[in-house]
C-alpha positions as CSV (number, residue, x, y, z in Angstrom):
1,X,-3.6,-84.9,54.2
2,X,-5.0,-85.1,51.0
3,X,-5.2,-87.8,48.2
4,X,-4.1,-87.3,44.8
5,X,-4.8,-90.1,42.8
6,X,-4.2,-90.5,39.1
7,X,-8.1,-89.9,38.3
8,X,-8.0,-86.6,40.8
9,X,-9.4,-83.7,38.9
10,X,-7.2,-81.8,41.0
11,X,-4.4,-83.3,39.0
12,X,-6.2,-83.2,35.8
13,X,-6.7,-79.3,36.1
14,X,-2.7,-78.9,37.0
15,X,-2.0,-80.8,34.1
16,X,-4.4,-79.1,31.8
17,X,-3.2,-75.6,33.2
18,X,0.7,-76.7,32.5
19,X,-0.3,-77.8,29.0
20,X,-2.1,-75.2,27.4
21,X,-3.8,-72.0,28.0
22,X,-7.6,-71.1,27.0
23,X,-8.1,-69.1,23.9
24,X,-8.6,-68.8,20.0
25,X,-7.2,-72.3,18.4
26,X,-7.1,-73.6,15.2
27,X,-9.3,-76.5,13.9
28,X,-10.3,-77.2,10.5
29,X,-12.5,-79.4,8.8
30,X,-11.8,-82.2,6.8
31,X,-14.9,-83.7,5.3
32,X,-17.1,-84.3,8.2
33,X,-14.7,-84.4,11.3
34,X,-12.3,-81.9,12.7
35,X,-8.3,-81.8,12.1
36,X,-5.8,-79.8,13.8
37,X,-2.1,-79.0,13.3
38,X,-0.9,-80.8,16.7
39,X,-1.1,-84.4,17.5
40,X,-4.0,-86.2,18.6
41,X,-7.9,-86.8,17.2
42,X,-11.4,-85.9,18.2
43,X,-12.9,-88.0,20.5
44,X,-15.1,-90.7,18.7
45,X,-17.9,-90.0,20.5
46,X,-17.9,-86.3,19.4
47,X,-18.1,-87.0,15.7
48,X,-21.8,-87.0,15.7
49,X,-21.8,-83.6,17.4
50,X,-19.7,-82.2,14.3
51,X,-21.8,-84.0,11.8
52,X,-24.8,-82.5,13.2
53,X,-23.3,-79.1,13.2
54,X,-22.7,-79.5,9.8
55,X,-26.1,-80.6,8.7
56,X,-27.9,-77.8,10.2
57,X,-29.3,-75.2,7.4
58,X,-28.8,-72.0,9.6
59,X,-26.0,-69.8,8.6
60,X,-24.8,-69.5,11.9
61,X,-24.8,-72.4,14.4
62,X,-24.3,-72.3,18.1
63,X,-20.9,-73.6,19.2
64,X,-20.8,-77.3,20.7
65,X,-18.4,-78.8,23.2
66,X,-16.1,-81.3,22.1
67,X,-13.1,-83.3,23.1
68,X,-9.7,-83.6,21.5
69,X,-7.3,-87.1,22.6
70,X,-4.0,-86.3,23.0
71,X,-1.2,-89.1,22.4
72,X,-1.1,-89.3,26.3
73,X,-4.7,-89.9,26.8
74,X,-5.5,-86.6,28.1
75,X,-8.4,-84.7,26.8
76,X,-8.7,-81.1,25.6
77,X,-11.7,-79.3,25.4
78,X,-12.8,-77.2,22.5
79,X,-16.1,-74.9,21.8
80,X,-16.8,-75.2,17.9
81,X,-18.7,-73.5,16.0
82,X,-19.0,-73.4,12.0
83,X,-20.4,-70.8,9.9
84,X,-21.3,-71.0,6.2
85,X,-19.0,-69.0,4.1
86,X,-18.7,-68.3,0.7
87,X,-19.6,-70.5,-2.2
88,X,-21.0,-72.9,0.6
89,X,-17.6,-73.2,2.2
90,X,-17.8,-74.1,6.0
91,X,-15.7,-71.9,8.2
92,X,-14.7,-73.3,11.6
93,X,-14.5,-70.9,14.7
94,X,-13.0,-72.8,17.7
95,X,-11.9,-71.8,21.4
96,X,-10.0,-73.9,23.6
97,X,-11.7,-74.3,26.9
98,X,-9.8,-77.0,28.8
99,X,-8.7,-75.0,31.8
100,X,-12.2,-73.8,32.3
101,X,-13.9,-77.2,32.0
102,X,-11.1,-78.6,34.4
103,X,-11.6,-76.0,37.1
104,X,-15.4,-76.7,36.8
105,X,-14.6,-80.4,37.2
106,X,-12.5,-79.7,40.4
107,X,-15.3,-77.7,41.9
108,X,-17.9,-80.2,41.0
109,X,-15.6,-83.0,42.6
110,X,-15.0,-81.1,45.6
111,X,-18.8,-80.5,46.0
112,X,-19.4,-84.2,45.7
113,X,-16.4,-86.0,47.6
114,X,-14.8,-86.1,50.8
115,X,-11.6,-84.2,50.7
116,X,-9.5,-86.5,52.7
117,X,-10.4,-90.2,51.5
118,X,-11.7,-88.8,47.8
119,X,-14.8,-91.1,48.6
120,X,-18.4,-90.0,47.8
121,X,-19.3,-87.6,50.4
122,X,-23.2,-87.7,52.0
123,X,-24.7,-85.6,49.3
124,X,-23.4,-87.7,46.3
125,X,-24.2,-91.0,48.4
126,X,-27.9,-90.0,48.7
127,X,-28.1,-89.1,45.2
128,X,-26.7,-92.5,44.1
129,X,-29.1,-94.6,46.5
130,X,-31.8,-92.6,45.0
131,X,-30.7,-93.9,41.4
132,X,-30.4,-97.2,42.4
133,X,-33.8,-97.6,44.2
134,X,-35.4,-95.9,41.0
135,X,-33.4,-98.4,38.9
136,X,-34.5,-101.6,40.6
137,X,-37.6,-101.3,39.4
138,X,-36.5,-101.9,35.9
139,X,-33.9,-104.9,36.8
140,X,-35.9,-106.7,39.4
141,X,-32.7,-106.5,41.7
142,X,-32.3,-105.8,45.6
143,X,-30.5,-102.6,46.7
144,X,-28.9,-102.5,50.2
145,X,-27.1,-100.1,52.2
146,X,-24.3,-100.8,54.5
147,X,-23.6,-98.2,57.2
148,X,-20.3,-98.4,59.5
149,X,-18.8,-96.8,62.5
150,X,-15.4,-97.1,63.7
151,X,-14.8,-97.9,67.6
152,X,-11.7,-97.0,69.0
153,X,-11.1,-94.1,66.6
154,X,-11.3,-91.2,69.0
155,X,-8.6,-93.0,71.1
156,X,-6.2,-93.0,68.4
157,X,-6.7,-89.4,67.6
158,X,-6.2,-88.5,71.0
159,X,-3.2,-90.6,71.8
160,X,-1.3,-90.4,68.1
161,X,-2.7,-87.1,67.0
162,X,-5.1,-86.4,64.1
163,X,-2.4,-87.0,61.5
164,X,-2.5,-90.7,62.6
165,X,-6.2,-90.7,62.4
166,X,-6.2,-89.2,58.7
167,X,-3.7,-92.4,58.0
168,X,-6.5,-94.8,59.6
169,X,-9.1,-93.1,57.5
170,X,-7.3,-93.1,54.1
171,X,-6.1,-96.7,54.9
172,X,-9.6,-97.9,55.4
173,X,-11.3,-95.9,52.4
174,X,-8.4,-97.6,50.3
175,X,-9.3,-100.9,51.6
176,X,-13.2,-100.7,51.3
177,X,-12.3,-99.5,47.7
178,X,-10.8,-103.0,47.1
179,X,-13.4,-105.0,49.0
180,X,-16.4,-103.8,47.5
181,X,-18.1,-105.0,44.0
182,X,-17.8,-103.0,40.4
183,X,-20.9,-100.9,40.8
184,X,-21.0,-100.6,44.5
185,X,-20.5,-97.0,46.0
186,X,-18.5,-96.0,49.0
187,X,-18.5,-93.1,51.0
188,X,-17.4,-91.4,53.9
189,X,-20.4,-89.9,55.7
190,X,-18.7,-87.6,58.0
191,X,-16.0,-88.7,61.0
192,X,-15.6,-92.2,61.1
193,X,-18.9,-93.2,59.5
194,X,-18.8,-95.0,56.0
195,X,-21.6,-96.2,53.9
196,X,-21.4,-98.7,50.7
197,X,-24.5,-98.4,48.4
198,X,-24.9,-102.0,47.2
199,X,-27.2,-102.4,43.8
200,X,-27.9,-105.6,41.8
201,X,-28.3,-107.9,44.9
202,X,-29.8,-111.1,44.8
203,X,-30.8,-111.0,48.4
204,X,-29.7,-110.4,52.0
205,X,-26.8,-112.7,51.9
206,X,-25.0,-111.1,49.1
207,X,-25.5,-107.8,51.2
208,X,-24.4,-109.2,54.6
209,X,-21.0,-110.6,52.5
210,X,-20.2,-107.0,51.6
211,X,-20.5,-105.9,55.3
212,X,-18.5,-108.8,56.6
213,X,-15.7,-108.3,53.8
214,X,-16.0,-104.4,55.1
215,X,-15.4,-105.6,59.0
216,X,-12.2,-107.8,57.8
217,X,-10.3,-105.2,56.3
218,X,-11.4,-102.4,58.7
219,X,-10.2,-104.6,61.8
220,X,-6.9,-105.2,60.3
221,X,-4.1,-103.4,61.9
222,X,-2.9,-100.1,60.4
223,X,0.8,-99.0,60.5
224,X,1.4,-95.9,62.5
225,X,5.2,-95.4,62.3
226,X,6.4,-98.2,64.1
227,X,3.2,-99.0,65.9
228,X,0.1,-101.3,64.7
229,X,-3.2,-99.5,66.0
230,X,-6.5,-101.6,65.5
231,X,-9.9,-100.1,65.6
232,X,-13.5,-102.4,65.8
233,X,-16.4,-101.9,63.6
234,X,-20.1,-101.7,64.2
235,X,-22.1,-102.5,60.6
236,X,-25.6,-102.4,59.8
237,X,-27.2,-103.5,56.7
238,X,-30.5,-102.6,55.5
239,X,-32.1,-104.5,52.3
240,X,-34.6,-102.1,50.5
241,X,-38.1,-103.4,50.8
242,X,-40.9,-103.5,48.1
243,X,-42.5,-100.3,49.1
244,X,-39.4,-98.7,50.0
245,X,-39.5,-94.8,49.5
246,X,-37.4,-93.9,46.3
247,X,-35.8,-90.9,47.7
248,X,-33.2,-93.3,49.7
249,X,-33.7,-91.5,53.2
250,X,-35.7,-94.2,55.0
251,X,-33.2,-97.0,53.7
252,X,-30.1,-95.0,54.7
253,X,-31.9,-94.4,58.1
254,X,-32.8,-98.1,58.7
255,X,-29.2,-98.9,58.2
256,X,-28.1,-96.1,60.3
257,X,-30.2,-97.7,63.0
258,X,-29.0,-101.4,62.7
259,X,-25.5,-99.9,63.1
260,X,-26.5,-98.4,66.5
261,X,-27.8,-101.8,67.2
262,X,-24.7,-103.3,66.2
263,X,-22.9,-101.0,68.1
264,X,-24.9,-101.5,71.4
265,X,-23.3,-104.8,71.6
266,X,-20.1,-103.3,72.4
267,X,-17.8,-105.3,69.7
268,X,-17.4,-105.9,66.1
269,X,-20.6,-107.0,64.6
270,X,-23.0,-106.9,61.9
271,X,-26.7,-106.2,62.5
272,X,-29.2,-106.9,59.2
273,X,-32.3,-104.6,59.4
274,X,-35.2,-107.2,59.2
275,X,-38.0,-104.6,58.3
276,X,-39.1,-101.1,59.5
277,X,-40.1,-102.3,62.8
278,X,-37.3,-104.8,63.7
279,X,-33.7,-105.6,63.6
280,X,-32.1,-109.3,63.3
281,X,-28.2,-109.9,64.5
282,X,-26.6,-112.1,61.8
283,X,-23.0,-112.0,63.2
């Protein structure tokens, strides 16, 4: 089972392919903006790109990529070049590349997201953790990683089948999207392991609050047909230390070790990694 959310690049690519084909397309200049014989308008953020093309003195200007907003709020993509014609007239050469761009977006999405849940995958998660660790130097705010492993998931797969297991995973993914704060990044790291990168924290209490919300949502029953199934969850939390390496690997590893400490208790529990050398149980 795969997700097909409204923002899914697969959906956008299919819509783009149905809407138009790539190839030459007629656009014209009206003053310093582009106009077209169909509805919509140039994206407001792309006006500067067109103005920059017009300001160049070269007879031939390299094409730029611009977006066209349709009345339905979809985006079409055009490559536009402006050439100097006779008596200073500007000639617009334009090509639609929407289908090509959408296919690129699909490939990029698949490379960085879990195909079942649509959450960030391990590659994207590490990238986001690295970015937040570097940004915290400017913000003077804490960053934490919350690492979770489901207990009882294998039994669901063995008893009810992998389709039921997929329902549990996608249901949990939806719940995690709802329980985190704006700016948090939720990832499925593989199998039944999930993680959250939590930036802009004021301390460990903020991080453990996210962890306990995760526990509350993960342990709610999930309907499988007429049956309700439950899992328990072990959660490790690691708060970035002042000298934390900015690549994020150590922070994620510390959260992983704290999760295993919680898992060793044999029940739903949250463990906070107190330092690089010791863990502290918090509930």
